[in-house]
GUDOGU-483741 format. One line per field, with one value per residue: residue number from 1; y, x, z of N, C-alpha, C in turn. Coordinates in Angstrom, 1 decimal, always signed. Each point is the difference from the previous one (the first is absolute). Layout:
N
i NUM_...
nc2 Y_...
nc1 X_...
nc3 Z_...
cac2 Y_...
cac1 X_...
cac3 Z_...
cc2 Y_...
cc1 X_...
cc3 Z_...
//
This chain:
87
i 1_2_3_4_5_6_7_8_9_10_11_12_13_14_15_16_17_18_19_20_21_22_23_24_25_26_27_28_29_30_31_32_33_34_35_36_37_38_39_40_41_42_43_44_45_46_47_48_49_50_51_52_53_54_55_56_57_58_59_60_61_62_63_64_65_66_67_68_69_70_71_72_73_74_75_76_77_78_79_80_81_82_83_84_85_86_87
nc2 -13.8_+0.3_+0.3_+1.5_+0.5_+1.2_+0.1_+1.0_+1.2_+0.6_+0.4_-1.4_+0.8_-0.6_-0.1_+1.3_+0.3_-0.6_+0.7_+1.1_-0.2_-0.4_+0.9_+0.5_-0.6_+0.5_-0.8_+0.8_-1.4_+0.1_+1.2_-0.1_+1.3_+0.1_+0.7_+0.2_+1.4_-0.6_-1.0_+0.0_-1.2_-0.7_-0.9_-0.3_+1.3_+0.3_+0.4_+1.4_+0.3_+1.1_-0.9_-0.9_+1.0_+0.8_-0.4_-1.1_+0.7_-0.5_-1.1_-0.9_-0.7_-1.2_-0.2_-0.7_-0.9_-0.5_+1.2_+0.0_-0.1_+1.3_+0.0_+0.8_+1.0_+0.4_+1.2_+0.3_-0.2_-0.7_+0.3_-0.1_+0.7_+0.8_+0.0_+0.1_+0.8_+0.1_-0.4
nc1 -10.3_+0.9_+0.5_-0.2_+1.0_-0.5_+1.3_-0.4_-0.3_-0.8_-0.5_+0.4_+0.4_+1.2_-0.3_-0.3_+1.1_+0.8_-0.8_+0.0_+1.4_+0.1_-0.9_+0.9_+0.8_-0.1_-0.8_-1.1_-0.5_+0.8_-0.3_+0.9_-0.4_+1.4_-0.4_+1.2_-0.7_-1.2_+0.3_+0.0_-0.4_+0.7_-0.8_+0.4_+0.0_+1.2_-0.2_-0.3_-1.3_+0.0_+0.6_-1.0_-1.1_+0.4_+1.2_-0.8_-0.9_-1.1_-0.5_-0.1_-0.6_+0.6_-1.0_+1.1_-0.9_+0.2_+0.4_+1.3_+0.1_-0.5_-0.5_+0.8_-0.8_+1.1_-0.4_-0.1_-1.4_-0.1_-1.0_+0.8_+0.9_-0.9_-0.4_+1.2_+0.1_-1.3_+0.9
nc3 -2.4_-0.7_+1.1_+0.1_+0.3_+0.2_+0.3_+0.9_-0.3_+0.9_-1.1_-0.1_-0.8_+0.1_+1.4_-0.1_-0.7_+0.9_+1.0_-0.8_-0.1_+1.3_+0.3_-0.9_+0.8_+1.1_+0.6_+0.6_-0.3_-1.0_+0.1_+1.1_+0.3_+0.3_+0.9_-0.6_+0.2_-0.4_-0.9_+1.3_+0.2_-0.8_+0.3_-1.3_+0.0_+0.1_-1.3_+0.0_-0.4_+0.8_+0.9_-0.1_-0.1_+1.1_-0.5_+0.0_+1.0_-0.6_+0.8_-1.1_+0.9_-0.5_+0.7_+0.1_-0.5_+1.2_+0.1_+0.3_-1.4_+0.3_-1.2_-0.4_-0.5_-0.2_+0.4_-1.0_-0.1_-0.9_-0.7_-1.1_+0.6_+0.3_-1.2_-0.4_+0.9_-0.4_-0.9
cac2 +1.4_+0.6_+1.3_+0.8_+1.2_+1.2_+0.8_+1.3_+0.9_+1.0_+1.2_-0.3_-0.1_-1.2_-1.0_+0.1_-0.5_-1.4_-0.5_+0.0_-0.9_-1.2_-0.4_-0.6_-1.6_-0.7_+0.4_+0.4_-1.0_-0.5_+1.0_+0.8_+1.1_-0.1_+1.1_-0.4_+0.7_-0.4_-1.3_+0.1_-1.2_-1.1_-1.1_-0.8_+0.8_+0.6_+1.3_+0.5_+0.2_+1.2_-0.4_-0.8_+0.6_+1.3_+0.6_-0.8_+0.2_-1.3_-1.3_-0.9_-1.3_-1.0_-0.9_-1.3_-1.0_-1.2_+0.5_+0.8_+1.3_+0.6_+0.6_+1.4_+0.8_+1.4_+1.0_+0.2_-1.1_+0.3_-0.8_-1.3_-0.7_-0.4_-1.1_-1.2_-0.3_-0.4_-1.4
cac1 +0.2_+1.3_-0.2_+1.2_+0.3_+0.5_+0.6_+0.2_-0.2_-1.0_+0.4_+1.2_-0.5_+0.3_-0.9_-1.4_+0.0_+0.3_-1.3_-1.0_+0.5_-0.2_-1.3_-0.5_+0.4_-0.4_-1.2_+0.1_+0.1_+1.3_+1.0_-0.1_+1.0_+0.6_+0.7_+1.3_+0.2_-1.0_+0.6_+1.4_+1.0_-0.4_-0.1_+1.1_+1.2_+0.5_+0.1_-1.4_-0.2_+0.8_+1.4_+0.1_-0.4_-0.1_+0.6_-0.3_-1.5_-0.9_+0.5_-1.1_+0.4_-1.0_-0.1_+0.2_-0.5_+1.0_+1.3_+0.5_+0.5_-0.8_+0.6_-0.2_+0.3_+0.4_-0.3_-1.1_-0.5_-1.0_-1.3_+0.5_+0.6_-1.0_-0.7_+0.9_+0.2_-1.2_-0.4
cac3 -0.5_+0.3_+0.5_-0.1_+0.8_-0.6_+0.9_-0.3_+1.1_-0.1_-0.7_-1.1_-1.4_-0.6_+0.5_-0.7_-1.3_+0.0_+0.2_-1.1_-1.0_+0.5_-0.2_-1.5_-0.1_+1.2_+0.7_+1.4_+1.0_-0.1_+0.3_+1.3_+0.2_+1.1_+0.3_+0.7_+1.1_+1.1_+0.2_+0.6_+0.1_-0.8_+0.9_-0.2_-0.2_+1.1_-0.4_-0.2_-1.4_-0.5_-0.3_-1.2_-1.3_+0.0_-1.2_-1.3_-0.4_+0.2_-0.3_-0.2_+0.6_-0.4_+1.2_-0.4_+1.0_+0.3_-0.2_+1.1_-0.6_-1.1_-1.1_+0.1_-1.0_+0.4_-0.9_-0.9_-0.8_-1.0_+0.0_-0.5_+1.1_+0.9_-0.9_+0.1_+1.6_+0.5_-0.6
cc2 +0.5_+1.4_+0.8_+1.1_+1.0_+0.9_+1.4_+0.9_+1.1_+1.3_-0.2_+0.1_-1.0_-1.2_+0.0_-0.5_-1.5_-0.8_+0.0_-1.0_-1.4_-0.3_-0.2_-1.4_-0.8_+0.5_+0.7_-1.0_-0.6_+1.0_+0.7_+1.1_-0.1_+1.5_-0.2_+0.7_-0.4_-1.3_+0.0_-1.2_-1.1_-1.2_-0.9_+0.6_+0.9_+1.6_+0.5_+0.1_+1.1_-0.3_-0.9_+0.5_+1.4_+0.8_-0.7_+0.0_+0.7_-1.2_-0.8_-1.4_-1.0_-1.0_-1.5_-1.0_-1.1_+0.4_+1.0_+1.5_+0.4_+0.8_+1.7_+0.6_+1.5_+1.2_+0.5_-1.3_+0.3_-1.0_-1.4_-0.8_-0.5_-1.3_-1.2_-0.4_-0.6_-1.5_-1.1
cc1 +1.3_-0.1_+1.4_+0.0_+0.6_+0.5_+0.2_-0.2_-1.1_+0.7_+1.1_-0.9_+0.4_-0.7_-1.5_+0.0_+0.1_-1.4_-0.9_+0.4_-0.3_-1.5_-0.6_+0.2_-0.5_-1.3_+0.3_+0.1_+1.4_+1.0_-0.2_+1.0_+0.5_+0.8_+1.2_+0.2_-0.8_+0.3_+1.5_+0.9_-0.8_+0.2_+1.3_+1.3_+0.5_+0.0_-1.4_-0.1_+0.7_+1.5_+0.1_-0.3_+0.1_+0.4_-0.5_-1.4_-0.2_+0.7_-1.2_+0.5_-1.1_+0.1_-0.1_-0.6_+1.0_+1.5_+0.3_+0.5_-1.1_+0.7_-0.3_+0.3_+0.2_-0.3_+1.4_-0.2_-1.3_-1.1_+0.5_+0.7_-1.0_-0.8_+0.9_+0.3_-1.1_-0.3_+0.5
cc3 +0.6_+0.8_-0.1_+1.0_-0.8_+1.0_-0.5_+1.3_-0.5_-0.7_-1.1_-1.3_-0.8_+0.4_-0.6_-1.5_-0.1_+0.3_-1.0_-1.1_+0.4_-0.2_-1.4_-0.1_+1.2_+0.5_+1.3_+1.0_-0.1_+0.5_+1.2_-0.1_+1.4_+0.2_+0.9_+1.3_+1.1_+0.6_+0.6_-0.2_-0.9_+0.9_-0.1_-0.3_+1.3_-0.2_-0.1_-1.6_-0.5_-0.3_-1.2_-1.3_-0.2_-1.3_-1.1_-0.3_-1.3_-0.3_+0.1_+0.5_-0.4_+1.2_-0.5_+1.0_+0.0_-0.3_+1.2_-0.6_-1.1_-1.0_+0.1_-1.3_+0.4_-1.1_-0.8_-0.8_-0.9_+0.0_-0.4_+1.1_+1.2_-0.4_+0.2_+1.4_+0.4_-0.6_+0.9
//
């Protein structure tokens, strides 16, 4: 089963919209909400999540197995785009 991260922050209305939209396509088990404020550093990155995604949230990331690069879908995105992204 493919896993996804949804990067956002508490109180972000766009992030809430993106979460609702994602949950029409993905299951709770597939989708992990990641608060960019609470998660300071990404293990493989030299930048914090705020530096990486602060002006782009919400961001949906598809966690690719056996790949060093994960695919990302930046807001604004539609249900159709999420459906295609999840294939």
